[in-house]
ZADRENDREN-409295 format. One record per residue (C-alpha): residue number from 0; residue in one letter; chain; x, y, z. Coordinates in pm, 1 decimal, always signed. Layout:
r num=NUM residuo=A cadena=A xx=X yy=Y zz=Z .
...
//
This chain:
r num=0 residuo=M cadena=A xx=+0.0 yy=+0.0 zz=+0.0 .
r num=1 residuo=S cadena=A xx=+150.8 yy=+333.7 zz=-101.6 .
r num=2 residuo=P cadena=A xx=+184.7 yy=+610.6 zz=+161.2 .
r num=3 residuo=G cadena=A xx=-58.5 yy=+833.9 zz=-26.5 .
r num=4 residuo=W cadena=A xx=-334.8 yy=+572.0 zz=-51.9 .
r num=5 residuo=R cadena=A xx=-643.2 yy=+583.8 zz=+168.2 .
r num=6 residuo=P cadena=A xx=-958.3 yy=+371.3 zz=+158.4 .
r num=7 residuo=L cadena=A xx=-1253.4 yy=+525.4 zz=-20.4 .
r num=8 residuo=W cadena=A xx=-1452.7 yy=+547.9 zz=+304.7 .
r num=9 residuo=Q cadena=A xx=-1181.0 yy=+774.5 zz=+451.4 .
r num=10 residuo=G cadena=A xx=-1205.6 yy=+995.1 zz=+146.5 .
r num=11 residuo=L cadena=A xx=-1582.1 yy=+1016.6 zz=+193.6 .
r num=12 residuo=L cadena=A xx=-1539.2 yy=+1123.9 zz=+554.9 .
r num=13 residuo=L cadena=A xx=-1289.3 yy=+1391.0 zz=+457.9 .
r num=14 residuo=C cadena=A xx=-1542.7 yy=+1500.3 zz=+198.5 .
r num=15 residuo=L cadena=A xx=-1813.7 yy=+1525.6 zz=+465.0 .
r num=16 residuo=A cadena=A xx=-1587.5 yy=+1733.9 zz=+685.9 .
r num=17 residuo=A cadena=A xx=-1518.6 yy=+1974.5 zz=+401.2 .
r num=18 residuo=S cadena=A xx=-1873.9 yy=+1967.8 zz=+258.1 .
r num=19 residuo=C cadena=A xx=-1736.9 yy=+1899.8 zz=-88.3 .
r num=20 residuo=A cadena=A xx=-1793.2 yy=+1662.3 zz=-374.2 .
r num=21 residuo=A cadena=A xx=-1634.9 yy=+1318.0 zz=-373.8 .
r num=22 residuo=P cadena=A xx=-1255.9 yy=+1360.3 zz=-365.3 .
r num=23 residuo=R cadena=A xx=-1057.4 yy=+1304.2 zz=-679.3 .
r num=24 residuo=G cadena=A xx=-685.7 yy=+1309.5 zz=-716.5 .
r num=25 residuo=E cadena=A xx=-367.8 yy=+1110.6 zz=-679.7 .
r num=26 residuo=G cadena=A xx=-373.0 yy=+855.0 zz=-399.8 .
r num=27 residuo=V cadena=A xx=-752.9 yy=+846.7 zz=-362.0 .
r num=28 residuo=P cadena=A xx=-921.4 yy=+535.8 zz=-505.3 .
r num=29 residuo=Q cadena=A xx=-1223.8 yy=+581.3 zz=-726.8 .
r num=30 residuo=L cadena=A xx=-1545.7 yy=+381.5 zz=-736.1 .
r num=31 residuo=R cadena=A xx=-1540.1 yy=+102.5 zz=-992.3 .
r num=32 residuo=S cadena=A xx=-1833.6 yy=-43.2 zz=-1177.0 .
r num=33 residuo=A cadena=A xx=-1938.2 yy=-398.4 zz=-1087.6 .
r num=34 residuo=E cadena=A xx=-1838.8 yy=-514.0 zz=-1435.7 .
r num=35 residuo=E cadena=A xx=-1475.0 yy=-425.3 zz=-1365.6 .
r num=36 residuo=L cadena=A xx=-1458.3 yy=-645.4 zz=-1055.2 .
r num=37 residuo=P cadena=A xx=-1346.3 yy=-1008.9 zz=-1040.1 .
r num=38 residuo=A cadena=A xx=-1632.3 yy=-1259.4 zz=-1031.3 .
r num=39 residuo=A cadena=A xx=-1593.1 yy=-1340.8 zz=-660.7 .
r num=40 residuo=H cadena=A xx=-1605.7 yy=-970.9 zz=-573.0 .
r num=41 residuo=R cadena=A xx=-1916.9 yy=-920.8 zz=-788.6 .
r num=42 residuo=E cadena=A xx=-2088.6 yy=-1207.0 zz=-607.0 .
r num=43 residuo=V cadena=A xx=-2009.0 yy=-1060.6 zz=-266.1 .
r num=44 residuo=L cadena=A xx=-2117.1 yy=-710.6 zz=-372.1 .
r num=45 residuo=A cadena=A xx=-2448.6 yy=-836.8 zz=-513.3 .
r num=46 residuo=A cadena=A xx=-2517.4 yy=-1039.0 zz=-197.9 .
r num=47 residuo=W cadena=A xx=-2429.1 yy=-738.5 zz=+19.0 .
r num=48 residuo=R cadena=A xx=-2665.2 yy=-511.4 zz=-169.8 .
r num=49 residuo=E cadena=A xx=-2954.3 yy=-760.2 zz=-165.9 .
r num=50 residuo=R cadena=A xx=-2890.3 yy=-905.5 zz=+181.5 .
r num=51 residuo=G cadena=A xx=-3122.2 yy=-1194.2 zz=+107.8 .
r num=52 residuo=A cadena=A xx=-3152.5 yy=-1534.4 zz=+271.6 .
r num=53 residuo=D cadena=A xx=-2810.5 yy=-1648.2 zz=+148.6 .
r num=54 residuo=W cadena=A xx=-2627.7 yy=-1336.4 zz=+273.3 .
r num=55 residuo=P cadena=A xx=-2500.3 yy=-1483.7 zz=+604.6 .
r num=56 residuo=L cadena=A xx=-2336.7 yy=-1772.1 zz=+418.8 .
r num=57 residuo=V cadena=A xx=-2180.5 yy=-1541.5 zz=+157.2 .
r num=58 residuo=R cadena=A xx=-2057.2 yy=-1312.6 zz=+433.4 .
r num=59 residuo=E cadena=A xx=-1886.9 yy=-1597.4 zz=+617.8 .
r num=60 residuo=R cadena=A xx=-1714.8 yy=-1716.6 zz=+300.3 .
r num=61 residuo=A cadena=A xx=-1599.6 yy=-1363.0 zz=+221.6 .
r num=62 residuo=L cadena=A xx=-1453.8 yy=-1316.9 zz=+569.2 .
r num=63 residuo=E cadena=A xx=-1238.6 yy=-1626.7 zz=+519.1 .
r num=64 residuo=D cadena=A xx=-1069.4 yy=-1472.2 zz=+213.8 .
r num=65 residuo=P cadena=A xx=-830.4 yy=-1181.2 zz=+293.2 .
r num=66 residuo=A cadena=A xx=-900.9 yy=-986.9 zz=-28.0 .
r num=67 residuo=L cadena=A xx=-1276.8 yy=-1034.7 zz=-9.5 .
r num=68 residuo=R cadena=A xx=-1275.9 yy=-944.9 zz=+359.9 .
r num=69 residuo=V cadena=A xx=-1113.0 yy=-608.8 zz=+287.3 .
r num=70 residuo=F cadena=A xx=-1348.7 yy=-554.3 zz=-5.7 .
r num=71 residuo=L cadena=A xx=-1656.3 yy=-629.4 zz=+204.4 .
r num=72 residuo=V cadena=A xx=-1549.8 yy=-409.8 zz=+496.3 .
r num=73 residuo=D cadena=A xx=-1465.0 yy=-118.5 zz=+266.4 .
r num=74 residuo=N cadena=A xx=-1802.2 yy=-134.7 zz=+92.5 .
r num=75 residuo=A cadena=A xx=-1988.8 yy=-170.4 zz=+420.5 .
r num=76 residuo=L cadena=A xx=-1816.6 yy=+138.8 zz=+560.2 .
r num=77 residuo=V cadena=A xx=-1884.4 yy=+336.5 zz=+242.8 .
r num=78 residuo=D cadena=A xx=-2255.3 yy=+252.6 zz=+273.8 .
r num=79 residuo=L cadena=A xx=-2250.8 yy=+333.6 zz=+644.5 .
r num=80 residuo=I cadena=A xx=-2098.2 yy=+677.8 zz=+586.8 .
r num=81 residuo=R cadena=A xx=-2338.4 yy=+752.1 zz=+301.5 .
r num=82 residuo=A cadena=A xx=-2635.4 yy=+658.0 zz=+521.9 .
r num=83 residuo=W cadena=A xx=-2500.9 yy=+890.3 zz=+792.8 .
r num=84 residuo=Q cadena=A xx=-2464.8 yy=+1166.7 zz=+536.2 .
r num=85 residuo=R cadena=A xx=-2822.3 yy=+1117.3 zz=+414.2 .
r num=86 residuo=G cadena=A xx=-2956.2 yy=+1108.2 zz=+769.7 .
r num=87 residuo=D cadena=A xx=-3121.7 yy=+766.7 zz=+718.3 .
r num=88 residuo=F cadena=A xx=-3133.4 yy=+659.5 zz=+1082.3 .
r num=89 residuo=T cadena=A xx=-3446.7 yy=+443.3 zz=+1077.3 .
r num=90 residuo=F cadena=A xx=-3397.9 yy=+67.2 zz=+1096.3 .
r num=91 residuo=A cadena=A xx=-3698.3 yy=+14.3 zz=+867.5 .
r num=92 residuo=D cadena=A xx=-3512.3 yy=+202.3 zz=+593.6 .
r num=93 residuo=P cadena=A xx=-3343.1 yy=-53.5 zz=+362.7 .
r num=94 residuo=G cadena=A xx=-2979.5 yy=+54.5 zz=+347.6 .
r num=95 residuo=G cadena=A xx=-3034.5 yy=+305.7 zz=+626.7 .
r num=96 residuo=Y cadena=A xx=-2779.4 yy=+372.5 zz=+898.8 .
r num=97 residuo=E cadena=A xx=-2940.2 yy=+142.8 zz=+1157.5 .
r num=98 residuo=E cadena=A xx=-2949.9 yy=-154.1 zz=+920.1 .
r num=99 residuo=V cadena=A xx=-2597.6 yy=-104.4 zz=+786.8 .
r num=100 residuo=R cadena=A xx=-2466.4 yy=-47.4 zz=+1139.7 .
r num=101 residuo=A cadena=A xx=-2602.5 yy=-384.5 zz=+1248.4 .
r num=102 residuo=E cadena=A xx=-2429.3 yy=-548.0 zz=+951.6 .
r num=103 residuo=V cadena=A xx=-2096.2 yy=-378.4 zz=+1024.4 .
r num=104 residuo=V cadena=A xx=-2116.2 yy=-476.8 zz=+1391.7 .
r num=105 residuo=A cadena=A xx=-2176.4 yy=-835.9 zz=+1277.7 .
r num=106 residuo=L cadena=A xx=-1846.0 yy=-819.8 zz=+1086.1 .
r num=107 residuo=G cadena=A xx=-1675.5 yy=-794.0 zz=+1426.1 .
r num=108 residuo=S cadena=A xx=-1298.3 yy=-818.1 zz=+1429.1 .
r num=109 residuo=A cadena=A xx=-1283.8 yy=-786.9 zz=+1049.3 .
r num=110 residuo=A cadena=A xx=-1423.2 yy=-432.4 zz=+1063.5 .
r num=111 residuo=A cadena=A xx=-1304.0 yy=-316.8 zz=+1407.4 .
r num=112 residuo=P cadena=A xx=-954.0 yy=-194.9 zz=+1304.3 .
r num=113 residuo=S cadena=A xx=-1099.5 yy=+13.6 zz=+1019.8 .
r num=114 residuo=L cadena=A xx=-1358.2 yy=+159.3 zz=+1255.7 .
r num=115 residuo=A cadena=A xx=-1087.4 yy=+247.3 zz=+1506.6 .
r num=116 residuo=A cadena=A xx=-902.3 yy=+425.9 zz=+1227.3 .
r num=117 residuo=L cadena=A xx=-1209.4 yy=+649.3 zz=+1188.1 .
r num=118 residuo=L cadena=A xx=-1124.5 yy=+811.2 zz=+1522.1 .
r num=119 residuo=G cadena=A xx=-873.1 yy=+1027.7 zz=+1340.3 .
r num=120 residuo=V cadena=A xx=-1079.1 yy=+1107.5 zz=+1030.2 .
r num=121 residuo=G cadena=A xx=-1365.7 yy=+1333.8 zz=+940.6 .
r num=122 residuo=N cadena=A xx=-1370.5 yy=+1631.4 zz=+1176.6 .
r num=123 residuo=G cadena=A xx=-1622.2 yy=+1477.3 zz=+1417.8 .
r num=124 residuo=Y cadena=A xx=-1806.0 yy=+1243.3 zz=+1181.7 .
r num=125 residuo=G cadena=A xx=-1542.9 yy=+971.1 zz=+1203.9 .
r num=126 residuo=P cadena=A xx=-1517.8 yy=+966.0 zz=+1584.8 .
r num=127 residuo=A cadena=A xx=-1896.8 yy=+971.5 zz=+1620.1 .
r num=128 residuo=I cadena=A xx=-1946.0 yy=+672.6 zz=+1388.4 .
r num=129 residuo=A cadena=A xx=-1650.2 yy=+483.0 zz=+1535.4 .
r num=130 residuo=S cadena=A xx=-1766.5 yy=+536.6 zz=+1894.0 .
r num=131 residuo=D cadena=A xx=-2117.9 yy=+424.4 zz=+1810.0 .
r num=132 residuo=L cadena=A xx=-2008.2 yy=+96.2 zz=+1654.2 .
r num=133 residuo=L cadena=A xx=-1698.7 yy=-1.8 zz=+1851.2 .
r num=134 residuo=L cadena=A xx=-1884.2 yy=+7.8 zz=+2182.8 .
r num=135 residuo=R cadena=A xx=-2136.6 yy=-236.7 zz=+2031.9 .
r num=136 residuo=M cadena=A xx=-1866.5 yy=-479.6 zz=+1920.2 .
r num=137 residuo=G cadena=A xx=-1753.7 yy=-592.7 zz=+2265.1 .
r num=138 residuo=P cadena=A xx=-1414.2 yy=-768.2 zz=+2269.9 .
r num=139 residuo=A cadena=A xx=-1344.1 yy=-694.3 zz=+1901.0 .
r num=140 residuo=G cadena=A xx=-1391.4 yy=-323.5 zz=+1970.4 .
r num=141 residuo=V cadena=A xx=-1170.3 yy=-341.4 zz=+2278.1 .
r num=142 residuo=E cadena=A xx=-888.9 yy=-506.4 zz=+2083.2 .
r num=143 residuo=A cadena=A xx=-899.6 yy=-240.4 zz=+1811.4 .
r num=144 residuo=L cadena=A xx=-905.8 yy=+43.5 zz=+2065.4 .
r num=145 residuo=L cadena=A xx=-616.1 yy=-102.4 zz=+2263.5 .
r num=146 residuo=S cadena=A xx=-411.3 yy=-94.5 zz=+1944.2 .
r num=147 residuo=E cadena=A xx=-498.6 yy=+272.2 zz=+1882.3 .
r num=148 residuo=A cadena=A xx=-442.2 yy=+370.7 zz=+2247.2 .
r num=149 residuo=S cadena=A xx=-82.4 yy=+254.8 zz=+2233.1 .
r num=150 residuo=G cadena=A xx=+6.9 yy=+289.6 zz=+1866.3 .
r num=151 residuo=A cadena=A xx=-174.5 yy=+586.2 zz=+1711.6 .
r num=152 residuo=D cadena=A xx=+48.3 yy=+878.6 zz=+1613.9 .
r num=153 residuo=A cadena=A xx=-214.7 yy=+1142.6 zz=+1690.0 .
r num=154 residuo=E cadena=A xx=-254.5 yy=+1222.3 zz=+2058.8 .
r num=155 residuo=L cadena=A xx=-625.6 yy=+1294.9 zz=+2016.0 .
r num=156 residuo=V cadena=A xx=-679.2 yy=+946.5 zz=+1874.6 .
r num=157 residuo=R cadena=A xx=-489.4 yy=+784.9 zz=+2163.0 .
r num=158 residuo=G cadena=A xx=-698.1 yy=+986.9 zz=+2406.1 .
r num=159 residuo=Q cadena=A xx=-1026.9 yy=+902.8 zz=+2234.0 .
r num=160 residuo=A cadena=A xx=-937.6 yy=+533.7 zz=+2230.3 .
r num=161 residuo=L cadena=A xx=-864.7 yy=+535.4 zz=+2603.2 .
r num=162 residuo=D cadena=A xx=-1184.1 yy=+725.3 zz=+2673.9 .
r num=163 residuo=L cadena=A xx=-1392.2 yy=+471.7 zz=+2480.7 .
r num=164 residuo=L cadena=A xx=-1224.0 yy=+182.8 zz=+2662.6 .
r num=165 residuo=G cadena=A xx=-1381.3 yy=+314.0 zz=+2979.6 .
r num=166 residuo=G cadena=A xx=-1731.5 yy=+282.5 zz=+2834.7 .
r num=167 residuo=F cadena=A xx=-1760.6 yy=-92.8 zz=+2777.6 .
r num=168 residuo=G cadena=A xx=-1974.8 yy=-319.5 zz=+2990.1 .
r num=169 residuo=E cadena=A xx=-1844.9 yy=-633.4 zz=+3155.2 .
r num=170 residuo=L cadena=A xx=-1528.9 yy=-776.2 zz=+2998.9 .
r num=171 residuo=S cadena=A xx=-1342.8 yy=-1098.0 zz=+3064.7 .
r num=172 residuo=P cadena=A xx=-1084.4 yy=-1076.1 zz=+3346.7 .
r num=173 residuo=A cadena=A xx=-801.1 yy=-1109.8 zz=+3095.0 .
r num=174 residuo=L cadena=A xx=-929.3 yy=-831.0 zz=+2871.9 .
r num=175 residuo=E cadena=A xx=-1010.4 yy=-613.1 zz=+3171.6 .
r num=176 residuo=E cadena=A xx=-651.5 yy=-652.4 zz=+3287.1 .
r num=177 residuo=R cadena=A xx=-517.5 yy=-547.5 zz=+2947.5 .
r num=178 residuo=V cadena=A xx=-733.8 yy=-234.3 zz=+2953.9 .
r num=179 residuo=R cadena=A xx=-611.2 yy=-151.8 zz=+3304.2 .
r num=180 residuo=L cadena=A xx=-246.4 yy=-201.2 zz=+3208.8 .
r num=181 residuo=A cadena=A xx=-286.3 yy=+14.2 zz=+2896.6 .
r num=182 residuo=A cadena=A xx=-439.5 yy=+295.2 zz=+3102.5 .
r num=183 residuo=V cadena=A xx=-173.0 yy=+268.4 zz=+3374.3 .
r num=184 residuo=E cadena=A xx=+104.5 yy=+283.1 zz=+3113.8 .
r num=185 residuo=A cadena=A xx=-50.5 yy=+579.9 zz=+2932.2 .
r num=186 residuo=L cadena=A xx=-107.1 yy=+767.0 zz=+3258.6 .
r num=187 residuo=A cadena=A xx=+255.7 yy=+721.0 zz=+3356.9 .
r num=188 residuo=A cadena=A xx=+434.3 yy=+770.8 zz=+3028.3 .
r num=189 residuo=D cadena=A xx=+232.2 yy=+928.5 zz=+2746.1 .
r num=190 residuo=P cadena=A xx=+381.4 yy=+1268.4 zz=+2654.9 .
r num=191 residuo=A cadena=A xx=+40.4 yy=+1425.8 zz=+2581.7 .
r num=192 residuo=W cadena=A xx=-155.8 yy=+1563.0 zz=+2875.7 .
r num=193 residuo=I cadena=A xx=-491.0 yy=+1484.4 zz=+2712.9 .
r num=194 residuo=V cadena=A xx=-398.2 yy=+1116.8 zz=+2683.2 .
r num=195 residuo=R cadena=A xx=-289.0 yy=+1100.7 zz=+3046.9 .
r num=196 residuo=E cadena=A xx=-610.1 yy=+1275.7 zz=+3154.9 .
r num=197 residuo=R cadena=A xx=-825.6 yy=+1027.7 zz=+2961.3 .
r num=198 residuo=A cadena=A xx=-622.1 yy=+740.5 zz=+3104.6 .
r num=199 residuo=A cadena=A xx=-694.4 yy=+862.2 zz=+3459.5 .
r num=200 residuo=R cadena=A xx=-1066.0 yy=+880.1 zz=+3386.7 .
r num=201 residuo=T cadena=A xx=-1072.5 yy=+533.2 zz=+3231.6 .
r num=202 residuo=L cadena=A xx=-880.3 yy=+380.9 zz=+3521.9 .
r num=203 residuo=A cadena=A xx=-1137.2 yy=+516.6 zz=+3765.2 .
r num=204 residuo=R cadena=A xx=-1434.9 yy=+404.5 zz=+3554.9 .
r num=205 residuo=R cadena=A xx=-1306.0 yy=+50.1 zz=+3511.9 .
r num=206 residuo=A cadena=A xx=-1162.7 yy=-0.7 zz=+3860.6 .
r num=207 residuo=R cadena=A xx=-1463.5 yy=-203.5 zz=+3971.7 .
r num=208 residuo=A cadena=A xx=-1593.5 yy=-303.6 zz=+3628.5 .
r num=209 residuo=G cadena=A xx=-1621.6 yy=-650.4 zz=+3485.9 .
r num=210 residuo=N cadena=A xx=-1552.9 yy=-979.6 zz=+3657.8 .
r num=211 residuo=P cadena=A xx=-1223.4 yy=-940.5 zz=+3849.1 .
r num=212 residuo=G cadena=A xx=-1196.7 yy=-1306.2 zz=+3952.7 .
r num=213 residuo=T cadena=A xx=-1114.1 yy=-1387.0 zz=+4312.1 .
r num=214 residuo=T cadena=A xx=-1133.6 yy=-1142.5 zz=+4601.8 .
r num=215 residuo=G cadena=A xx=-753.9 yy=-1133.8 zz=+4611.9 .
r num=216 residuo=E cadena=A xx=-733.3 yy=-1048.4 zz=+4243.1 .
r num=217 residuo=A cadena=A xx=-991.3 yy=-772.0 zz=+4282.0 .
r num=218 residuo=D cadena=A xx=-800.4 yy=-622.9 zz=+4573.6 .
r num=219 residuo=A cadena=A xx=-472.5 yy=-634.3 zz=+4382.2 .
r num=220 residuo=R cadena=A xx=-634.9 yy=-455.7 zz=+4091.4 .
r num=221 residuo=L cadena=A xx=-774.9 yy=-183.9 zz=+4317.0 .
r num=222 residuo=R cadena=A xx=-435.6 yy=-137.4 zz=+4481.4 .
r num=223 residuo=S cadena=A xx=-274.9 yy=-97.0 zz=+4140.2 .
r num=224 residuo=V cadena=A xx=-535.1 yy=+159.8 zz=+4030.7 .
r num=225 residuo=V cadena=A xx=-505.9 yy=+356.7 zz=+4356.3 .
r num=226 residuo=A cadena=A xx=-126.4 yy=+359.1 zz=+4326.1 .
r num=227 residuo=A cadena=A xx=-134.0 yy=+478.5 zz=+3962.6 .
r num=228 residuo=L cadena=A xx=-386.1 yy=+754.8 zz=+4031.8 .
r num=229 residuo=S cadena=A xx=-202.0 yy=+860.5 zz=+4348.1 .
r num=230 residuo=R cadena=A xx=+118.9 yy=+902.6 zz=+4149.7 .
r num=231 residuo=A cadena=A xx=-71.9 yy=+1104.9 zz=+3890.6 .
r num=232 residuo=L cadena=A xx=-172.3 yy=+1359.4 zz=+4157.0 .
r num=233 residuo=A cadena=A xx=+177.2 yy=+1500.6 zz=+4107.9 .
r num=234 residuo=D cadena=A xx=+142.2 yy=+1526.6 zz=+3728.8 .
r num=235 residuo=E cadena=A xx=+281.2 yy=+1849.6 zz=+3587.4 .
r num=236 residuo=D cadena=A xx=-45.7 yy=+1919.5 zz=+3405.5 .
r num=237 residuo=P cadena=A xx=-327.4 yy=+2038.7 zz=+3632.9 .
r num=238 residuo=A cadena=A xx=-597.3 yy=+1871.0 zz=+3422.3 .
r num=239 residuo=V cadena=A xx=-433.9 yy=+1531.7 zz=+3474.7 .
r num=240 residuo=S cadena=A xx=-389.5 yy=+1595.1 zz=+3846.2 .
r num=241 residuo=R cadena=A xx=-754.8 yy=+1697.1 zz=+3881.6 .
r num=242 residuo=A cadena=A xx=-872.1 yy=+1388.2 zz=+3691.2 .
r num=243 residuo=A cadena=A xx=-663.2 yy=+1169.6 zz=+3921.0 .
r num=244 residuo=A cadena=A xx=-810.5 yy=+1334.1 zz=+4232.1 .
r num=245 residuo=V cadena=A xx=-1169.4 yy=+1292.2 zz=+4113.8 .
r num=246 residuo=G cadena=A xx=-1089.0 yy=+939.7 zz=+3996.7 .
r num=247 residuo=L cadena=A xx=-958.2 yy=+834.5 zz=+4336.5 .
r num=248 residuo=G cadena=A xx=-1291.2 yy=+936.3 zz=+4483.0 .
r num=249 residuo=L cadena=A xx=-1482.0 yy=+732.9 zz=+4224.9 .
r num=250 residuo=V cadena=A xx=-1269.2 yy=+422.0 zz=+4282.1 .
r num=251 residuo=G cadena=A xx=-1414.7 yy=+401.0 zz=+4631.5 .
r num=252 residuo=D cadena=A xx=-1106.9 yy=+260.5 zz=+4807.5 .
r num=253 residuo=R cadena=A xx=-1035.9 yy=+450.2 zz=+5129.9 .
r num=254 residuo=R cadena=A xx=-669.7 yy=+357.1 zz=+5108.2 .
r num=255 residuo=A cadena=A xx=-653.2 yy=+658.7 zz=+4875.0 .
r num=256 residuo=V cadena=A xx=-745.6 yy=+904.9 zz=+5153.2 .
r num=257 residuo=P cadena=A xx=-388.1 yy=+969.0 zz=+5279.0 .
r num=258 residuo=A cadena=A xx=-261.5 yy=+1045.4 zz=+4926.5 .
r num=259 residuo=L cadena=A xx=-550.4 yy=+1284.8 zz=+4866.2 .
r num=260 residuo=V cadena=A xx=-501.9 yy=+1462.0 zz=+5199.9 .
r num=261 residuo=N cadena=A xx=-129.0 yy=+1505.1 zz=+5137.4 .
r num=262 residuo=H cadena=A xx=-204.3 yy=+1641.3 zz=+4791.2 .
r num=263 residuo=L cadena=A xx=-465.4 yy=+1878.2 zz=+4932.4 .
r num=264 residuo=E cadena=A xx=-203.0 yy=+2016.5 zz=+5166.2 .
r num=265 residuo=R cadena=A xx=+31.4 yy=+2083.2 zz=+4873.8 .
r num=266 residuo=V cadena=A xx=-244.3 yy=+2238.0 zz=+4663.7 .
r num=267 residuo=L cadena=A xx=-356.2 yy=+2475.7 zz=+4939.3 .
r num=268 residuo=R cadena=A xx=-7.8 yy=+2627.7 zz=+4949.0 .
r num=269 residuo=G cadena=A xx=-76.9 yy=+2768.9 zz=+4602.7 .
r num=270 residuo=D cadena=A xx=-369.3 yy=+2946.6 zz=+4439.6 .
r num=271 residuo=D cadena=A xx=-516.9 yy=+2670.4 zz=+4219.0 .
r num=272 residuo=L cadena=A xx=-876.1 yy=+2673.9 zz=+4341.0 .
r num=273 residuo=A cadena=A xx=-989.4 yy=+2426.2 zz=+4074.1 .
r num=274 residuo=A cadena=A xx=-732.4 yy=+2175.0 zz=+4197.5 .
r num=275 residuo=A cadena=A xx=-839.6 yy=+2226.3 zz=+4558.6 .
r num=276 residuo=R cadena=A xx=-1205.0 yy=+2172.1 zz=+4464.7 .
r num=277 residuo=A cadena=A xx=-1117.8 yy=+1855.3 zz=+4272.9 .
r num=278 residuo=V cadena=A xx=-931.5 yy=+1709.1 zz=+4571.3 .
r num=279 residuo=Q cadena=A xx=-1209.4 yy=+1805.2 zz=+4812.3 .
r num=280 residuo=R cadena=A xx=-1463.9 yy=+1646.9 zz=+4578.1 .
r num=281 residuo=G cadena=A xx=-1257.3 yy=+1328.8 zz=+4560.3 .
r num=282 residuo=L cadena=A xx=-1237.1 yy=+1312.7 zz=+4940.6 .
r num=283 residuo=E cadena=A xx=-1609.0 yy=+1379.2 zz=+4981.8 .
r num=284 residuo=T cadena=A xx=-1699.5 yy=+1108.8 zz=+4729.1 .
r num=285 residuo=L cadena=A xx=-1460.3 yy=+862.6 zz=+4887.6 .
r num=286 residuo=T cadena=A xx=-1556.0 yy=+918.8 zz=+5250.7 .
r num=287 residuo=G cadena=A xx=-1918.0 yy=+1028.1 zz=+5231.6 .
r num=288 residuo=V cadena=A xx=-1829.8 yy=+1335.0 zz=+5439.4 .
r num=289 residuo=Q cadena=A xx=-1982.8 yy=+1651.6 zz=+5293.9 .
r num=290 residuo=G cadena=A xx=-1825.7 yy=+1994.6 zz=+5300.2 .
r num=291 residuo=P cadena=A xx=-1464.1 yy=+2108.7 zz=+5264.1 .
r num=292 residuo=R cadena=A xx=-1218.2 yy=+2040.3 zz=+5544.9 .
r num=293 residuo=T cadena=A xx=-858.8 yy=+2133.3 zz=+5613.1 .
r num=294 residuo=P cadena=A xx=-589.7 yy=+1866.2 zz=+5579.8 .
r num=295 residuo=A cadena=A xx=-568.2 yy=+1849.4 zz=+5959.9 .
r num=296 residuo=Q cadena=A xx=-943.0 yy=+1789.6 zz=+5985.0 .
r num=297 residuo=W cadena=A xx=-927.1 yy=+1516.5 zz=+5722.2 .
r num=298 residuo=R cadena=A xx=-644.8 yy=+1347.8 zz=+5913.0 .
r num=299 residuo=D cadena=A xx=-853.5 yy=+1363.4 zz=+6230.5 .
r num=300 residuo=W cadena=A xx=-1141.4 yy=+1201.7 zz=+6042.7 .
r num=301 residuo=L cadena=A xx=-910.2 yy=+929.8 zz=+5910.2 .
r num=302 residuo=R cadena=A xx=-778.4 yy=+849.5 zz=+6257.6 .
r num=303 residuo=S cadena=A xx=-1130.1 yy=+833.1 zz=+6404.0 .
r num=304 residuo=S cadena=A xx=-1254.9 yy=+612.3 zz=+6120.4 .
r num=305 residuo=R cadena=A xx=-983.0 yy=+356.6 zz=+6194.9 .
r num=306 residuo=R cadena=A xx=-1086.2 yy=+309.1 zz=+6556.6 .
//
């Protein structure tokens, strides 16, 4: 694949963002008539358009062939984007967004990487479509987003991928652990503040999500999350620090209270009122105690709660 090449569906999204006609020029593939396609591709395209009784069988055969799989996914995404552009959101509409979305979701892991690539395309259209479908794909969506969270060049894409990873329902313990590790690594090491901030939010949202396994495994996971968020309180970017403070409150593990109180003491030496409010909110959420308190008062509360 040449560096200048992009799938037709990406060109359509760029077209939507610019409100222009279909893009033409070097590196952008053009639509081809059915007569120009190989016979196997024509069969898949006809079955896709008709979606009759034999479509599930044709789809499965196409997914087993690498070239046909790419062809099918590309055409499905083109139809999906066109339906979005037309505003056909009714399931009863043949070829409407709801119907095509269900078909793309059924493609699962074959379509998930292309959908994840939409996070960086289309000035809002791409991320909206990608978010809608990837969250419906379950494990296939998680796998694609994990790849973008660690490997995408654009910081906004890495951040969006991490943010979406926080929105899934119950995952397997193994997949949940991979999401946690990806968020911990991004929070500690990603150079972009927005990625670290999204990682803090996702860590907090997933701290008690899914099926953690045994009680010991669940406790170890909580300890790891509390430790990562506690370290992030000292992040050089205030948005990341605030997200970590609020996140520690949402995690619900009172072992985070000392770290929050110590951070509150540091924050109150300066003039960052937003940071102070975030820490107070985290402490209130975590302890159930309402109203701001001084660090000394929080330490008194902590001592009394241990008796």
